[in-house]
N, C-alpha and C positions, 0 to 999 in steps of 0.2 A: 712786201711793202715795208719801207723803213719808217721808223718813228719820227726821225728828223727833229731831235731835241734842239731847242734854241740855246744860244750862249747864256742867256739869262737863267734858263733852267739849270744848266751846269754850274753856274755861279751859286745859285740857291742850294744846289745839292752839296757843293763844297762847304758852304756855310752851315748846312745841316750837320755835316760830319764833325764840324768844329764846335758846334753849339754846346754850351755848358748847362743850360737849363731846359726844362720841358717847354717853357714859353718861347724860348729862342728856336727850338726845334719846330714847334707848331707854326711859327711865323714863316720859317723856311719852307715847310711843307705846303703852306698856303700859296707861296710864290711859285713853287714847283707845279702845283695843281693849275694855277692860272696860266703858266707858260707851257704846259703840256698840250701838244696838239691832240685834239679829240677825234680819233678815227679808228678804224678796225685794227690797225697794227699796234695801237697803244692801249688796247682794251685791258691787257694783263697788267700793264704798268698803272693804268687808271685804278684798277681794283686794289693793287698793292698800296697806292697812295691813299685811297679812301680808308683802308684799314689802318694805316699808320696815323692818319689825321685823327681818326676816331679814338685810337688808343692814346695818342699824345694829348688830345683834348681831355680825356678822362684823367690823365696824369696831372695836367695843369689844375684841374678842378680839385683833385685830391690834395695837391700841394697847397692850394689856397685854404682848404678846410683844415689841414694839419701841416703847417709850415715846418720844414726840417730845421733842426738845431745842429749847426755844424755840418761837417762832411759825412758822407756815407761811409760806413765801415763794415767789414765782414770778417768774421773769424771762424774758420772751419777747423775743428779739432782733428789732429792727425790720427789716422787709423791705418791698420794693416802694416805691411812691410815698409811703407814709406809714403810720403805725400809728393805727388808728381803733378806739375802744372802744365796744361796745354796753353801755350801762348802763341801770338802771331798777329799779323795785320788783319784788316777787314776781309771777310769772305774766304779765309784760308781753308775752312772746313773743320775747324776745331770741334764744333758742336756735333757734327756728323760723326767725327772720330770717336767722341765720347759715347755716342749711342752704339757704335759698332764694338767697342771694347768693354763696355759695362752695360748695366740695365738701366742707366739713367735716361731720362726723357727730356732733355733741354729742347727749347724751341729751335727748329732748324728751318731756315728760309734762304732763298737764293739772292738775298740782298745784304749789304754790309750792315754791321752794328746791330744784328739781331740779338746778340748776347749782351744784356745790360747788367747782369750780376753773375757771380760765380755759381757754377753748378757742379756738384760732386757725384761720383759713382765709384764702385769698387770693381777693379779688374782682376780676374782670376789668372794666375800663372801657376800651373801645376797645383800644388797644395797650399799656395800662398795667395793672399789677396793684397792688391796695391791700390791705394787711393788716387784716383785721377780727378783733376779739377779743371773744368773749362772756364776760361776767363774772358772778360770783355777785350776787344781788339786794342792794340797799341799802335799809335801813329805818331808822326813827328809832333802833332798838336794835341794828342789825346792820350793821357795816361792817368788813370784813376790812382789816387794816392794809395788806396788799400791794395791795388794790384801790385804796385812796386814792393810793398811790404810783404805780400804773399810770395812774390818771386824770391825775395831775399831769405825767406824762411823755408823755402821748398827744399826737399831732398834732391830733386831733379826737375829740370824743365824740358819740355818737348817743344821746340820751335817749329811750328807748322807753316809750310810755305806753299802758296797757291801756284802750282805749275801750269794751270790753265790760262794764266794771264801774264803777259810780258812784264807787267808792273809788280807781279807777285814777288819776284826776287828782290826788287828794290824796297818793297814793303817789309820784307824780312830784315834787310839791312837797316831799315829805319827803326825796327823794334830793338835791334842790338844797340844802335846809337842812342836811342831815347833812354834806354835803361842805363847806359854808360853815363848819361847826364845826371843820374841819381846814384852814382857810385856803385852800380851793379853790373858786373861783367859776366856775360854768358860765355862759357868756354867748355870744351870737351873734357879736359883734364885740369882741374884747378891746381894751382901751384901749392906745394906743401909749405913753403915759407915765402909768402908774398911780400914784395917790397913796401907796398902801401897798405897798412892795416885797416884803413878806412874804406877800402874797396872790398865789396862782398863778391867772391867768385862763385858762380853757380854752375854746377855740372849740367851740361845741356846736350841733348840729342837733336839733330836736325831731321825733320820728317818732310820729305818732298812729296806732297799730296797731289791728287788729281793727275796721276801719271798716265791715265787713259786718254787724256785730252790731246787734241792735235797740237803738235809743236812742243809737247812736254819734254821729249828726249833732248831736243836742241836746247831748251831752257835749262835742263839739268846740267848740261855741259858748262853753260855760262855760270850757273850757281856754284858748281864745283871749282871753277876758276876763281870766282870771287871769294869763296870761303876758304879755299885751300884745305889744309888739314886741321882747321880750327875745331870742327865738330865731327863726331861719327854721323854717317848718313844712313838713312833708311828711306827707300822709295816705296810708295804705296798709292792706292786709290781707294779711299774710304767708301766711296759710293758703291763700288763693285766688290768691296771687301778684299781686294788684292793686296798682299803684303802685310796684312794685319798681324799674322803670327810672327813675322820678322820684327815688327815694331814691338809687339808684346814681349818678345825675348830681349830686345834691346833695352826696353824700359826696366825690366827686372835686373838685367846685368848692370845697367847704369846706376842702380841703387847701391851696388857694391856691398851686398849683404850676404849672409849665409843662413841656412835653416838649421835649427837645433831642436831636437825632440827631447822631451823630459819623461822620466819614469819615477814611480815611487818604489821604495824597497819591496821586493817580493812581488811586484805587479808588472804586467807588460807595459811597454812604452806607449805613450799616446802619439800615434803616428798620423793623426788627423789634423792636429793644430800645432804646427811648429812655431817656435819663437824665432824671430829674425834679429840678428845682431850684426854689426859691421864686420867686414872681413878683417881678421886679425884680433877679433874680440876674444875675451877670456871667460873662464868659468865664472869669475866674479861679475863680469858684465851680464852674463846670462842670469845670474842670481838677482841682480838689480832689476832685470826685466820681469822676473817672476814676482818679486816683492822686495821692498826695501828692507824689511825685517829679516828676510831670508839672507840677503846679502850681508847684513850686519852680523848674523849669527853663524854664517857659513864656516864649517871646519874643513871639509874636504868634499870630493866628488868622485864618482865612479864613471868611467867612460867606455862606451862601445863605439868604435868608429875608426878614424884615420890615425895611423901612427902609434896606436896603442894595442895591447892585447885586450880581449873582451873582459870588461869589468875592472880594468886597471884603476887603481886609486891615484888621483892627481890632486894637486894643490889649486888654490883659487886663481893663480896666475897662469894656469895651463891654457895655451891657445887652442881654440876650438876650430873645427873644420865643418864644411857643409855636410849635413845629414848625420852628424854625431848624435848619439843618444847619451843623455847625461842624467845621472842620479845624484841629486844634491843632498848633502848630509849636514845638518845643523846641530 
């Protein structure tokens, strides 16, 4: 039995998605409740609306008791090998993806705009941890100011696309265009010497999610046509955990970093907690990661690893490689 939602319901739902305040959202939810046919087929939707109305009413009351001064802002300190943002349109599956790749427990629900604020978790990749952050959805009419700031400061973005919905592809394109409107360009390989210094180019991976859904393969072909070679692609299904390892690997590789292990003179190397530095990074860059004072007083280093004999003495400008072991001398 179909729910048969009225045009008025759909109009209120669209207004709800665009609402800027809790009061506006509550008013839209009330209209949606009034317009919702009450019968067996709509019982699940009735329950979801009741929950949303209750939560939004509490939010309105809280706002009245403690009015906000200025806009909302979030600052999540960078941790691990890099800070990676999960971005996308409504209902793309970003929160579910975060729960699959980390131990974070954001709210996950089968309706849009569940994520109201960023949620962070740490993803393990071999012996390295990477910080993943789930963010509120981006639409042509909805982009939190702090989200655009977080995108611009991220080491990498994962644009999650809903392959279960024909509109998912266009929702992903809307994310790209909306960010371009604030001088932020998502791209697979940022240019080394950009023509316009006011544009921030953000290295991005495209994650085609919900590939177990009917019609997803056909939608993927359309998505590849639309995006061309602009982004590296990873196909997955977060709900069934298919393709997660491929995405995990792509995220780490997308950070473009190497692992370097350190040791103290006469002691074995610490192989449990590597430092991560950019590909092409030097001994001096590693020393800065260890401590600013170490970098200032650094005289030389001994290396065990690629392109050197074991224990070879090198200068501070020596370029390091993945899994090198370094003994710093000050």
